[in-house]
VEXLO-215263 format. One record per residue (C-alpha): residue in three letters; x, y, z. Coordinates in steps of 0.05 Angstrom, whole numbers, plus 32768, in hexadecimal, padded with zeros to 4 digits. Example, Ala and Ser with C-alpha at 12.3 -4.5 7.8 and 13.67 -1.06 7.14 Angstrom:
2
ALA80F67FA6809C SER81117FEB808F 
//
This chain:
338
MET839D82738482 LYS8352827D8489 MET832A823F849C THR82E382358484 LYS82AB82018484 MET82A781D78445 ALA827281A88429 ARG828C81648414 ILE826C815583D0 ARG8279811983A4 SER829D812B8364 SER82688104833C ASP823281338358 ALA825B81738353 SER8241818B830F ASP81F98189832A VAL8203819D8373 ILE823681D6836E PRO820F8202833D TYR81D081F98368 LEU81F5820D83A8 MET821382498383 GLU81CF825E836A MET81B5825B83B1 HIS81EF828783C8 LEU820A825283F7 ILE8251824D83DB ASP8289827C83F2 THR82A0829383AD SER82DE82B583CA ALA82FC827183DB LYS8311823883AD ILE82EF81F483A6 SER832181BD83B4 LYS8325817283AB GLU832D813983DC GLY832D80F583BA ASP82EA80ED8397 LEU82CD812983BD ARG82C9817383B1 LEU82D181A083EE VAL82A381DC83E2 PRO82AD821A840E ILE826B8230842E VAL82548276843F SER825A8283848A GLY8218827984AD LYS81FC824A8478 GLU8219820A8496 ASP81D681F284B3 GLU81B481FA8470 ILE81EA81D0844E ALA81E4819B8485 ARG81988197847B MET81A581878431 GLY81CC814A8448 PHE821381608439 GLU824A8151846A LEU8272818D8482 THR82BC81918491 GLU82ED81C984A0 GLY832581DB8471 ALA83548212845A ALA83328246842E TYR8361825383F4 THR834E829783D9 MET833682A08392 GLU833782DF836B ARG8307830A8392 ARG82E983308359 LYS82A183208349 PRO829382F6830B GLN8272833282EA GLU82B3835A82F2 ARG82DD832182D7 ILE82AF8319829B LEU82B58364828B ASN830083608291 GLU830383248262 LEU82D98348822E SER82F5838E823A ASP830A839781F1 LEU82C2839481D9 PRO829C83D481C8 LYS828183FB8204 GLU823983F181EF VAL824483A681EF LEU826483A78234 SER822A83CF8250 SER81F9839C8234 LEU821A835E8251 PRO81ED83388281 THR81FF833D82CB LYS81D2830382DF TRP81CD82BC82C7 GLU81AC827A82D8 TYR81CF823882E5 VAL81AF81F782CD GLY81E381C582E4 ASP822081D682BB VAL81F881FE8288 VAL81F3824A8291 ILE81BA82738272 ILE81C282BD8265 LYS819C82F2823D ILE81C0831B820A ASP81A2834E81DA GLU81B183608192 THR81EA838E81A8 CYS8211835181BF SER81FF83248183 PRO823E83318159 TYR8269831A8194 LYS823C82E381AF GLU826E82AA81A7 ARG82A482D181CB ILE827382E58202 GLY825B829E820A LYS82A382858213 ALA82B382BA8247 TYR827682A98271 ALA8285825F826B GLU82CD82668282 ILE82BF829582BC LEU8280827382D5 GLY829A822C82CA ALA82638218829A ARG826481E28265 THR823182068239 VAL8218824E8237 CYS81D5825E8217 SER81AF829E820A ASP816482A28214 PRO815582E681F5 ARG810A82E381EC GLY80F482B68225 ILE80BE8281821C GLU8093827C81DD GLY8056825681C5 GLU8024822681E3 PHE805A81F981FE ARG80818233821D ARG80C2822181FA PRO80FF824D8207 SER8120827581CF THR8164825681DF GLU81A3826381B6 ILE81E6824081C6 LEU821E827281CE TYR8254824281E6 GLY825881F681EB SER822781C581CE GLU8204819D8206 THR81C181BB821B GLU81A781818244 SER81B78188828D ILE819F817882D4 ARG818A81AA8309 LEU818B81948352 GLU815881B8837C ASN813E81A883C2 GLY8153815F83BB ILE813381568376 TYR8159814B8335 TYR8139816E82F9 GLU8156815882B7 PHE8143817E8278 ASP815D819F8239 VAL816381EB8240 SER815A81F481F5 ARG811681D181F6 ILE80F881DD823B MET80EE82198267 PHE8100821282B1 ALA80DB824282DF SER811382518311 GLY80E882868333 ASN80B8824F834D ILE80ED822F8379 GLU80CA824083BB GLU8088822483A2 ARG80A981E3838B HIS80C881DD83D0 ARG808481EA83F1 MET806481B483C8 GLY8098818383E3 GLU80868196842B LEU803B81878425 ASP801C814D844A CYS7FFC81248413 SER7FFD80E18438 GLY7FD680AE8411 GLU7FBB80E183E0 THR7FAD80DD8396 VAL7FC9811C8377 VAL7FBF81388331 ASP7FF281688312 MET7FCD818582D7 PHE800A81A982B9 ALA8043817C82CE GLY807A8195829F ILE80BA816F82AF GLY80A0816182F6 TYR80A881A58317 PHE80738197834D THR8067814D833E LEU80AD81378354 PRO80B081588399 ILE8068814183A7 ALA807880FA8393 LYS80BA80F783B8 PHE80AD811B83F9 THR80638122840B GLY804B80DA8414 ALA801B80DE83D8 ARG8002809A83C1 ARG800480AC8378 VAL800A80E9834B PHE7FE880EE8307 ALA8016811C82E0 CYS7FF8813982A0 GLU8023815D826D LYS801381728226 ASN80598184820D PRO807C814581F3 ASP80C181608205 SER80AD816F824D TYR8089812B8252 TYR80C98108823D TYR80F081288276 LEU80B6811E82A7 PHE80BD80D4829A ARG810980D782A1 ASN8106810182E0 ALA80D680D18302 GLU8109809A82F7 ARG814480C5830B ASN812480D8834D GLY810C8092835D VAL80C180A1835C SER80AA807E831C GLU807D80508344 LYS8055808B835F ILE804F80B68320 ILE801F80A782E7 PRO803680D282AC ILE7FFF80E6827B LEU801081058237 GLY7FD98133821E ASP7FA8816B822F ASN7F9181638277 ARG7F4981728263 VAL7F44812C8244 MET7F5781098285 THR7F2280D7829C GLY7F0680CD82E2 LYS7EDB80F68312 ARG7EE38107835C PHE7F2380DD8363 ALA7F5881128375 ASP7F68812783BC ARG7F94816083A2 ILE7F9E8183835F VAL7FD881B0834B MET7FC881E38314 GLY800E81FF8308 TYR7FFE822A82CC VAL7FF1827582C3 GLN7FC882A6829A THR7F948274827F THR7F90824682BB SER7F46825582C6 GLN7F3582318285 PHE7F4A81F082A5 LEU7F2681F982E8 PRO7EE681D482D2 LYS7F10819582C6 ALA7F32819D8309 LEU7EEE81A3832C GLU7ED781648308 MET7F13813D8322 ILE7F188157836A LYS7EF8813383A4 PRO7ECC815983D6 GLY7EFD8173840A GLY7F37817183D8 ILE7F6881AA83CD ILE7F7881CE838C HIS7FBA81F58387 TYR7FA582298354 HIS7FDB82538332 ASP7FCC82918308 THR7FE282D982FC PHE7FBC83158315 TYR7FC4835F8321 VAL7FDF83678367 ASN7FA483908380 GLU7F6E835F836A TYR7F8983178370 LYS7F5A830283A9 GLU7F1B831C8386 ARG7F3082FA8345 ILE7F3C82B78366 GLU7EF882BB8389 GLU7ED882CB8346 ILE7EFA82918323 PHE7EE5825F8359 SER7E9D8279835C SER7E8A823E832F ALA7EA7820C8361 GLY7E6C820E8391 GLU7E84820E83D9 TYR7ECE821983E2 GLU7F0182348413 ILE7F3F825C8401 GLN7F7382438432 GLN7FA98273841C ILE7FC1829D83E2 LYS800C82A383D7 GLU803482CE83A7 VAL806482A28380 LYS808A82D8835B SER808383198336 PHE806A830F82EE ALA8066835582D0 PRO805D839C82E8 SER8024839B831B VAL80178352830B SER802C83158334 HIS802882CA832F TYR7FFE82AF8369 VAL7FEB826B8383 ALA7FAA826083AA ASP7F9E822283D4 VAL7F54821583CE ARG7F2D81DE83F1 ILE7EEF81C883CC LEU7EB781B983FF 
//
């Protein structure tokens, strides 16, 4: 019998923690998850033990009972093998976990069989609800075009880097591609600082800053009422309500001048329209984390052009967050205003 390292996870946390570990490719999917009292013993990929330990999970050694070794994609195809070939070739091979909700993208070819497809993905991926997001985000509030394929509950909790993000996948978009930047924000040294998050959403950057960086307070402005509701909920869930001041409305009506040590501008495409307000609020010597999308061969020149109205400034670094479109990427620039 093969022995393997296993993470000891409380059963009450399993629905949040296990999908996150699976998404981060830390779980050995060829071995079964077992129970021990009120704990789940989750088999860990060899070599990832230190990463699991850093997350605060206790490790033990146990027998690795083998699961069916076929990949989930293969098992899904087998389950739906009686469907037309054009449908099988259109089935998504990737998905996103949000707690125990799974989000996939199916096209019109799959629509006549969407309920059957949703059930197959739910059973094989261990999901409570399966949704399709065929068109992505839409409108000023960037709402997803979510359709339920299986199940009924669309509110879930995503655990990421020690932060719980609660939201409704049918009402709110979660930018999973920004995970490294959210982690980076939580590693900043903001000791004693007043921080402004101009586009707070459900707390993407606000929560790690408030919880981990030593910031004194975070003004978190959000225009979307649905996102604001979960911003408030998430501040309470993560135990940082006393540090976060949620503000519902357009950030350009915020009052106060030269009071912010740090400003996060986590938006893209029209971010420059909000820079005058950020420059009004930032203290001399303060830092603006400016997000935007640019062609990959001109991002530095465009950022310099945008900040030309800021007077004296220093670009500390420019970092690519993720690819956005062909030849276009999402960047973040850390800019100190002198």
